[in-house]
PDB file of N, CA, C and O in Angstrom:
ATOM      1  N   UNK A   1     -89.693-100.589  66.503  1.00  0.00           N
ATOM      2  CA  UNK A   1     -89.738-102.169  66.024  1.00  0.00           C
ATOM      3  C   UNK A   1     -88.427-102.624  65.522  1.00  0.00           C
ATOM      4  O   UNK A   1     -88.191-103.815  65.318  1.00  0.00           O
ATOM      5  N   UNK A   2     -87.047-101.092  65.199  1.00  0.00           N
ATOM      6  CA  UNK A   2     -85.673-101.299  64.785  1.00  0.00           C
ATOM      7  C   UNK A   2     -84.929-101.541  66.201  1.00  0.00           C
ATOM      8  O   UNK A   2     -84.087-102.438  66.236  1.00  0.00           O
ATOM      9  N   UNK A   3     -85.229-100.690  67.524  1.00  0.00           N
ATOM     10  CA  UNK A   3     -84.727-100.971  68.460  1.00  0.00           C
ATOM     11  C   UNK A   3     -84.875-102.442  68.870  1.00  0.00           C
ATOM     12  O   UNK A   3     -83.894-103.166  69.042  1.00  0.00           O
ATOM     13  N   UNK A   4     -86.028-102.815  69.006  1.00  0.00           N
ATOM     14  CA  UNK A   4     -85.778-104.358  69.289  1.00  0.00           C
ATOM     15  C   UNK A   4     -85.451-105.377  68.828  1.00  0.00           C
ATOM     16  O   UNK A   4     -85.094-106.401  69.412  1.00  0.00           O
ATOM     17  N   UNK A   5     -85.598-105.065  67.182  1.00  0.00           N
ATOM     18  CA  UNK A   5     -84.882-105.867  65.873  1.00  0.00           C
ATOM     19  C   UNK A   5     -83.202-105.824  66.356  1.00  0.00           C
ATOM     20  O   UNK A   5     -82.595-106.817  66.758  1.00  0.00           O
ATOM     21  N   UNK A   6     -82.623-104.474  66.222  1.00  0.00           N
ATOM     22  CA  UNK A   6     -81.019-104.484  66.488  1.00  0.00           C
ATOM     23  C   UNK A   6     -80.489-104.826  67.772  1.00  0.00           C
ATOM     24  O   UNK A   6     -79.311-104.645  68.082  1.00  0.00           O
ATOM     25  N   UNK A   7     -81.510-105.405  68.644  1.00  0.00           N
ATOM     26  CA  UNK A   7     -80.645-105.306  70.634  1.00  0.00           C
ATOM     27  C   UNK A   7     -81.225-107.557  70.359  1.00  0.00           C
ATOM     28  O   UNK A   7     -80.987-108.561  71.031  1.00  0.00           O
ATOM     29  N   UNK A   8     -81.577-107.443  69.764  1.00  0.00           N
ATOM     30  CA  UNK A   8     -81.989-109.005  69.733  1.00  0.00           C
ATOM     31  C   UNK A   8     -80.643-109.292  68.464  1.00  0.00           C
ATOM     32  O   UNK A   8     -80.332-110.462  68.239  1.00  0.00           O
ATOM     33  N   UNK A   9     -80.123-108.469  67.916  1.00  0.00           N
ATOM     34  CA  UNK A   9     -79.766-109.220  66.947  1.00  0.00           C
ATOM     35  C   UNK A   9     -78.240-108.776  67.574  1.00  0.00           C
ATOM     36  O   UNK A   9     -77.287-109.483  67.245  1.00  0.00           O
ATOM     37  N   UNK A  10     -78.016-107.684  68.416  1.00  0.00           N
ATOM     38  CA  UNK A  10     -76.977-107.894  68.961  1.00  0.00           C
ATOM     39  C   UNK A  10     -76.106-109.197  70.223  1.00  0.00           C
ATOM     40  O   UNK A  10     -74.988-109.672  70.422  1.00  0.00           O
ATOM     41  N   UNK A  11     -77.712-109.297  70.868  1.00  0.00           N
ATOM     42  CA  UNK A  11     -77.705-110.267  71.616  1.00  0.00           C
ATOM     43  C   UNK A  11     -77.223-111.528  71.721  1.00  0.00           C
ATOM     44  O   UNK A  11     -76.661-112.188  72.594  1.00  0.00           O
ATOM     45  N   UNK A  12     -77.698-111.744  70.269  1.00  0.00           N
ATOM     46  CA  UNK A  12     -78.240-113.558  69.734  1.00  0.00           C
ATOM     47  C   UNK A  12     -76.605-113.369  69.133  1.00  0.00           C
ATOM     48  O   UNK A  12     -75.799-114.190  69.570  1.00  0.00           O
ATOM     49  N   UNK A  13     -75.994-112.132  67.975  1.00  0.00           N
ATOM     50  CA  UNK A  13     -74.876-112.182  67.419  1.00  0.00           C
ATOM     51  C   UNK A  13     -73.809-112.416  68.682  1.00  0.00           C
ATOM     52  O   UNK A  13     -72.858-113.147  68.405  1.00  0.00           O
ATOM     53  N   UNK A  14     -73.848-112.000  69.731  1.00  0.00           N
ATOM     54  CA  UNK A  14     -72.887-112.200  70.789  1.00  0.00           C
ATOM     55  C   UNK A  14     -72.564-113.283  71.142  1.00  0.00           C
ATOM     56  O   UNK A  14     -71.472-113.851  71.160  1.00  0.00           O
ATOM     57  N   UNK A  15     -73.901-113.678  71.533  1.00  0.00           N
ATOM     58  CA  UNK A  15     -73.894-115.525  72.109  1.00  0.00           C
ATOM     59  C   UNK A  15     -73.149-116.727  70.976  1.00  0.00           C
ATOM     60  O   UNK A  15     -72.485-117.717  71.282  1.00  0.00           O
ATOM     61  N   UNK A  16     -73.488-116.287  69.750  1.00  0.00           N
ATOM     62  CA  UNK A  16     -73.356-117.252  68.635  1.00  0.00           C
ATOM     63  C   UNK A  16     -71.921-116.959  68.303  1.00  0.00           C
ATOM     64  O   UNK A  16     -71.239-117.831  67.764  1.00  0.00           O
ATOM     65  N   UNK A  17     -71.394-115.700  68.614  1.00  0.00           N
ATOM     66  CA  UNK A  17     -69.585-115.523  68.312  1.00  0.00           C
ATOM     67  C   UNK A  17     -69.305-116.235  69.402  1.00  0.00           C
ATOM     68  O   UNK A  17     -68.677-117.277  69.216  1.00  0.00           O
ATOM     69  N   UNK A  18     -69.648-115.907  70.657  1.00  0.00           N
ATOM     70  CA  UNK A  18     -68.891-116.798  72.127  1.00  0.00           C
ATOM     71  C   UNK A  18     -69.067-117.964  71.671  1.00  0.00           C
ATOM     72  O   UNK A  18     -68.056-118.415  71.131  1.00  0.00           O
ATOM     73  N   UNK A  19     -70.385-118.963  71.673  1.00  0.00           N
ATOM     74  CA  UNK A  19     -70.159-120.235  71.371  1.00  0.00           C
ATOM     75  C   UNK A  19     -69.621-120.955  70.186  1.00  0.00           C
ATOM     76  O   UNK A  19     -69.533-122.181  70.132  1.00  0.00           O
ATOM     77  N   UNK A  20     -69.254-120.114  69.214  1.00  0.00           N
ATOM     78  CA  UNK A  20     -68.949-121.001  67.727  1.00  0.00           C
ATOM     79  C   UNK A  20     -66.895-120.199  68.195  1.00  0.00           C
ATOM     80  O   UNK A  20     -65.928-120.768  67.687  1.00  0.00           O
ATOM     81  N   UNK A  21     -66.812-119.718  68.559  1.00  0.00           N
ATOM     82  CA  UNK A  21     -65.255-119.099  68.858  1.00  0.00           C
ATOM     83  C   UNK A  21     -65.029-120.072  70.184  1.00  0.00           C
ATOM     84  O   UNK A  21     -64.764-121.269  70.073  1.00  0.00           O
ATOM     85  N   UNK A  22     -65.147-119.499  71.242  1.00  0.00           N
ATOM     86  CA  UNK A  22     -64.785-120.607  72.805  1.00  0.00           C
ATOM     87  C   UNK A  22     -65.237-121.932  72.781  1.00  0.00           C
ATOM     88  O   UNK A  22     -64.815-122.783  73.564  1.00  0.00           O
ATOM     89  N   UNK A  23     -66.316-122.205  71.674  1.00  0.00           N
ATOM     90  CA  UNK A  23     -66.803-123.818  72.164  1.00  0.00           C
ATOM     91  C   UNK A  23     -65.484-124.518  71.669  1.00  0.00           C
ATOM     92  O   UNK A  23     -64.758-125.202  72.390  1.00  0.00           O
ATOM     93  N   UNK A  24     -65.240-124.201  70.093  1.00  0.00           N
ATOM     94  CA  UNK A  24     -64.564-125.304  69.549  1.00  0.00           C
ATOM     95  C   UNK A  24     -62.923-124.982  70.137  1.00  0.00           C
ATOM     96  O   UNK A  24     -61.970-125.538  69.593  1.00  0.00           O
ATOM     97  N   UNK A  25     -62.777-124.251  71.028  1.00  0.00           N
ATOM     98  CA  UNK A  25     -61.169-123.920  71.259  1.00  0.00           C
ATOM     99  C   UNK A  25     -61.478-125.048  72.926  1.00  0.00           C
ATOM    100  O   UNK A  25     -60.735-125.860  73.478  1.00  0.00           O
ATOM    101  N   UNK A  26     -62.660-124.652  73.207  1.00  0.00           N
ATOM    102  CA  UNK A  26     -62.612-125.435  74.602  1.00  0.00           C
ATOM    103  C   UNK A  26     -62.800-126.620  74.569  1.00  0.00           C
ATOM    104  O   UNK A  26     -62.153-127.101  75.499  1.00  0.00           O
ATOM    105  N   UNK A  27     -63.573-127.768  73.764  1.00  0.00           N
ATOM    106  CA  UNK A  27     -63.552-128.932  73.310  1.00  0.00           C
ATOM    107  C   UNK A  27     -62.762-129.528  71.992  1.00  0.00           C
ATOM    108  O   UNK A  27     -63.060-130.681  71.680  1.00  0.00           O
ATOM    109  N   UNK A  28     -62.083-129.052  71.440  1.00  0.00           N
ATOM    110  CA  UNK A  28     -60.817-129.319  70.359  1.00  0.00           C
ATOM    111  C   UNK A  28     -59.545-128.375  70.367  1.00  0.00           C
ATOM    112  O   UNK A  28     -59.228-127.797  69.328  1.00  0.00           O
ATOM    113  N   UNK A  29     -58.797-128.212  71.558  1.00  0.00           N
ATOM    114  CA  UNK A  29     -57.901-127.270  71.447  1.00  0.00           C
ATOM    115  C   UNK A  29     -56.923-127.439  70.238  1.00  0.00           C
ATOM    116  O   UNK A  29     -56.486-126.411  69.720  1.00  0.00           O
ATOM    117  N   UNK A  30     -56.643-128.345  69.876  1.00  0.00           N
ATOM    118  CA  UNK A  30     -55.294-128.947  68.936  1.00  0.00           C
ATOM    119  C   UNK A  30     -55.917-128.706  67.340  1.00  0.00           C
ATOM    120  O   UNK A  30     -55.262-128.718  66.298  1.00  0.00           O
ATOM    121  N   UNK A  31     -57.581-128.456  67.518  1.00  0.00           N
ATOM    122  CA  UNK A  31     -58.064-128.019  65.763  1.00  0.00           C
ATOM    123  C   UNK A  31     -58.024-126.315  66.013  1.00  0.00           C
ATOM    124  O   UNK A  31     -58.403-125.567  66.914  1.00  0.00           O
ATOM    125  N   UNK A  32     -57.433-126.167  64.865  1.00  0.00           N
ATOM    126  CA  UNK A  32     -56.876-124.755  64.707  1.00  0.00           C
ATOM    127  C   UNK A  32     -57.907-123.707  63.862  1.00  0.00           C
ATOM    128  O   UNK A  32     -57.802-122.483  63.775  1.00  0.00           O
ATOM    129  N   UNK A  33     -59.115-124.743  63.166  1.00  0.00           N
ATOM    130  CA  UNK A  33     -60.070-123.900  62.484  1.00  0.00           C
ATOM    131  C   UNK A  33     -61.371-123.478  63.695  1.00  0.00           C
ATOM    132  O   UNK A  33     -62.375-122.858  63.345  1.00  0.00           O
ATOM    133  N   UNK A  34     -61.233-123.744  64.535  1.00  0.00           N
ATOM    134  CA  UNK A  34     -62.407-123.905  65.678  1.00  0.00           C
ATOM    135  C   UNK A  34     -62.359-122.174  65.507  1.00  0.00           C
ATOM    136  O   UNK A  34     -63.349-121.929  64.817  1.00  0.00           O
ATOM    137  N   UNK A  35     -61.986-121.478  65.675  1.00  0.00           N
ATOM    138  CA  UNK A  35     -61.993-120.059  66.293  1.00  0.00           C
ATOM    139  C   UNK A  35     -62.933-119.352  64.437  1.00  0.00           C
ATOM    140  O   UNK A  35     -63.760-118.469  64.664  1.00  0.00           O
ATOM    141  N   UNK A  36     -62.843-119.568  63.568  1.00  0.00           N
ATOM    142  CA  UNK A  36     -63.321-119.217  61.813  1.00  0.00           C
ATOM    143  C   UNK A  36     -64.864-119.801  62.183  1.00  0.00           C
ATOM    144  O   UNK A  36     -65.762-119.054  61.793  1.00  0.00           O
ATOM    145  N   UNK A  37     -65.301-121.032  62.880  1.00  0.00           N
ATOM    146  CA  UNK A  37     -66.791-121.327  62.995  1.00  0.00           C
ATOM    147  C   UNK A  37     -67.539-120.219  64.105  1.00  0.00           C
ATOM    148  O   UNK A  37     -68.734-120.217  64.403  1.00  0.00           O
ATOM    149  N   UNK A  38     -66.661-119.450  64.529  1.00  0.00           N
ATOM    150  CA  UNK A  38     -67.291-118.468  65.621  1.00  0.00           C
ATOM    151  C   UNK A  38     -67.590-117.040  64.472  1.00  0.00           C
ATOM    152  O   UNK A  38     -68.650-116.491  64.173  1.00  0.00           O
ATOM    153  N   UNK A  39     -66.334-116.796  64.079  1.00  0.00           N
ATOM    154  CA  UNK A  39     -66.483-115.682  62.905  1.00  0.00           C
ATOM    155  C   UNK A  39     -66.825-115.957  61.856  1.00  0.00           C
ATOM    156  O   UNK A  39     -66.765-114.873  61.276  1.00  0.00           O
ATOM    157  N   UNK A  40     -67.255-116.873  60.961  1.00  0.00           N
ATOM    158  CA  UNK A  40     -68.020-116.856  59.882  1.00  0.00           C
ATOM    159  C   UNK A  40     -69.221-117.341  59.886  1.00  0.00           C
ATOM    160  O   UNK A  40     -69.917-116.994  58.932  1.00  0.00           O
ATOM    161  N   UNK A  41     -69.703-118.051  60.674  1.00  0.00           N
ATOM    162  CA  UNK A  41     -70.836-119.196  60.798  1.00  0.00           C
ATOM    163  C   UNK A  41     -72.148-118.598  61.668  1.00  0.00           C
ATOM    164  O   UNK A  41     -73.233-118.184  61.258  1.00  0.00           O
ATOM    165  N   UNK A  42     -71.567-118.728  63.155  1.00  0.00           N
ATOM    166  CA  UNK A  42     -72.307-119.035  64.278  1.00  0.00           C
ATOM    167  C   UNK A  42     -73.083-117.514  64.415  1.00  0.00           C
ATOM    168  O   UNK A  42     -74.290-117.308  64.541  1.00  0.00           O
ATOM    169  N   UNK A  43     -71.610-116.211  64.324  1.00  0.00           N
ATOM    170  CA  UNK A  43     -72.040-114.738  64.544  1.00  0.00           C
ATOM    171  C   UNK A  43     -73.233-114.501  63.787  1.00  0.00           C
ATOM    172  O   UNK A  43     -74.325-114.352  64.336  1.00  0.00           O
ATOM    173  N   UNK A  44     -73.025-114.451  62.238  1.00  0.00           N
ATOM    174  CA  UNK A  44     -73.645-114.113  61.602  1.00  0.00           C
ATOM    175  C   UNK A  44     -75.123-114.703  61.642  1.00  0.00           C
ATOM    176  O   UNK A  44     -76.087-113.970  61.422  1.00  0.00           O
ATOM    177  N   UNK A  45     -75.243-115.860  61.890  1.00  0.00           N
ATOM    178  CA  UNK A  45     -76.416-116.502  61.832  1.00  0.00           C
ATOM    179  C   UNK A  45     -77.310-116.026  63.193  1.00  0.00           C
ATOM    180  O   UNK A  45     -78.504-115.756  63.322  1.00  0.00           O
ATOM    181  N   UNK A  46     -76.201-116.049  64.128  1.00  0.00           N
ATOM    182  CA  UNK A  46     -77.013-115.444  65.663  1.00  0.00           C
ATOM    183  C   UNK A  46     -77.653-113.828  65.482  1.00  0.00           C
ATOM    184  O   UNK A  46     -78.595-113.407  66.153  1.00  0.00           O
ATOM    185  N   UNK A  47     -76.997-113.112  64.530  1.00  0.00           N
ATOM    186  CA  UNK A  47     -77.326-111.865  63.777  1.00  0.00           C
ATOM    187  C   UNK A  47     -78.517-111.564  63.138  1.00  0.00           C
ATOM    188  O   UNK A  47     -79.186-110.557  63.370  1.00  0.00           O
ATOM    189  N   UNK A  48     -78.819-112.527  62.244  1.00  0.00           N
ATOM    190  CA  UNK A  48     -79.955-112.622  61.217  1.00  0.00           C
ATOM    191  C   UNK A  48     -81.112-113.393  62.186  1.00  0.00           C
ATOM    192  O   UNK A  48     -82.324-113.318  61.984  1.00  0.00           O
ATOM    193  N   UNK A  49     -80.402-114.227  63.398  1.00  0.00           N
ATOM    194  CA  UNK A  49     -81.772-115.246  63.785  1.00  0.00           C
ATOM    195  C   UNK A  49     -82.473-114.038  65.320  1.00  0.00           C
ATOM    196  O   UNK A  49     -83.581-114.087  65.854  1.00  0.00           O
ATOM    197  N   UNK A  50     -81.499-113.249  65.571  1.00  0.00           N
ATOM    198  CA  UNK A  50     -81.565-112.090  66.423  1.00  0.00           C
ATOM    199  C   UNK A  50     -82.858-111.430  66.233  1.00  0.00           C
ATOM    200  O   UNK A  50     -83.932-111.371  66.832  1.00  0.00           O
ATOM    201  N   UNK A  51     -82.194-110.830  64.879  1.00  0.00           N
ATOM    202  CA  UNK A  51     -83.000-109.999  63.915  1.00  0.00           C
ATOM    203  C   UNK A  51     -84.558-110.190  63.524  1.00  0.00           C
ATOM    204  O   UNK A  51     -85.364-109.281  63.326  1.00  0.00           O
ATOM    205  N   UNK A  52     -84.774-111.449  63.466  1.00  0.00           N
ATOM    206  CA  UNK A  52     -85.878-111.960  62.984  1.00  0.00           C
ATOM    207  C   UNK A  52     -86.901-111.924  64.371  1.00  0.00           C
ATOM    208  O   UNK A  52     -88.101-111.655  64.424  1.00  0.00           O
ATOM    209  N   UNK A  53     -85.877-112.327  65.549  1.00  0.00           N
ATOM    210  CA  UNK A  53     -86.756-112.343  66.983  1.00  0.00           C
ATOM    211  C   UNK A  53     -87.326-111.608  67.432  1.00  0.00           C
ATOM    212  O   UNK A  53     -88.404-111.545  68.022  1.00  0.00           O
ATOM    213  N   UNK A  54     -86.163-110.625  66.997  1.00  0.00           N
ATOM    214  CA  UNK A  54     -86.656-108.987  67.538  1.00  0.00           C
ATOM    215  C   UNK A  54     -87.589-108.494  66.537  1.00  0.00           C
ATOM    216  O   UNK A  54     -88.066-107.377  66.742  1.00  0.00           O
ATOM    217  N   UNK A  55     -87.910-109.081  65.567  1.00  0.00           N
ATOM    218  CA  UNK A  55     -89.258-108.582  64.261  1.00  0.00           C
ATOM    219  C   UNK A  55     -90.215-108.530  65.221  1.00  0.00           C
ATOM    220  O   UNK A  55     -90.875-107.624  65.730  1.00  0.00           O
ATOM    221  N   UNK A  56     -90.102-110.373  65.428  1.00  0.00           N
ATOM    222  CA  UNK A  56     -90.969-110.828  65.723  1.00  0.00           C
ATOM    223  C   UNK A  56     -92.013-110.785  67.298  1.00  0.00           C
ATOM    224  O   UNK A  56     -93.165-110.999  67.676  1.00  0.00           O
ATOM    225  N   UNK A  57     -90.416-110.269  67.911  1.00  0.00           N
ATOM    226  CA  UNK A  57     -91.002-109.871  69.204  1.00  0.00           C
ATOM    227  C   UNK A  57     -91.910-108.533  68.952  1.00  0.00           C
ATOM    228  O   UNK A  57     -93.102-108.754  69.162  1.00  0.00           O
ATOM    229  N   UNK A  58     -91.696-107.576  68.663  1.00  0.00           N
ATOM    230  CA  UNK A  58     -92.004-106.319  68.427  1.00  0.00           C
ATOM    231  C   UNK A  58     -93.311-106.688  67.869  1.00  0.00           C
ATOM    232  O   UNK A  58     -94.222-106.212  68.547  1.00  0.00           O
ATOM    233  N   UNK A  59     -93.663-107.291  66.983  1.00  0.00           N
ATOM    234  CA  UNK A  59     -95.355-107.201  66.311  1.00  0.00           C
ATOM    235  C   UNK A  59     -96.150-107.974  67.113  1.00  0.00           C
ATOM    236  O   UNK A  59     -97.316-107.647  67.339  1.00  0.00           O
ATOM    237  N   UNK A  60     -95.639-108.991  67.582  1.00  0.00           N
ATOM    238  CA  UNK A  60     -96.162-109.571  68.985  1.00  0.00           C
ATOM    239  C   UNK A  60     -96.881-108.590  70.277  1.00  0.00           C
ATOM    240  O   UNK A  60     -97.915-108.831  70.900  1.00  0.00           O
ATOM    241  N   UNK A  61     -95.884-107.349  70.430  1.00  0.00           N
ATOM    242  CA  UNK A  61     -96.122-106.854  71.453  1.00  0.00           C
ATOM    243  C   UNK A  61     -96.741-105.794  71.160  1.00  0.00           C
ATOM    244  O   UNK A  61     -97.112-104.980  72.006  1.00  0.00           O
ATOM    245  N   UNK A  62     -96.933-105.675  69.850  1.00  0.00           N
ATOM    246  CA  UNK A  62     -97.807-104.137  68.884  1.00  0.00           C
ATOM    247  C   UNK A  62     -96.752-103.054  69.140  1.00  0.00           C
ATOM    248  O   UNK A  62     -96.818-102.092  69.905  1.00  0.00           O
ATOM    249  N   UNK A  63     -95.679-103.469  68.253  1.00  0.00           N
ATOM    250  CA  UNK A  63     -94.686-102.460  67.913  1.00  0.00           C
ATOM    251  C   UNK A  63     -94.449-101.707  69.005  1.00  0.00           C
ATOM    252  O   UNK A  63     -93.637-100.783  68.953  1.00  0.00           O
TER     253      UNK A  63
END
C-alpha cells in the first residue's frame, strides 16, 4: 500500500510541478511569479492528491 501511495505521489507531484512551473513561463513569460505556482502550490497539491489516489487504488485492488 505504501509503495502505491509513494509511486502515485511522486508521479502526480512531478506532473503538478512541471505544469505549475513551466505552464506560467510558457503562457505569460513576462510574469516573474509564475514558477512559484509550481513550487509552492501545484507540486504539494499533486503529492497529496497522488498519495490519496495511491491509497484508493491500493484499497481497490485489495492491498
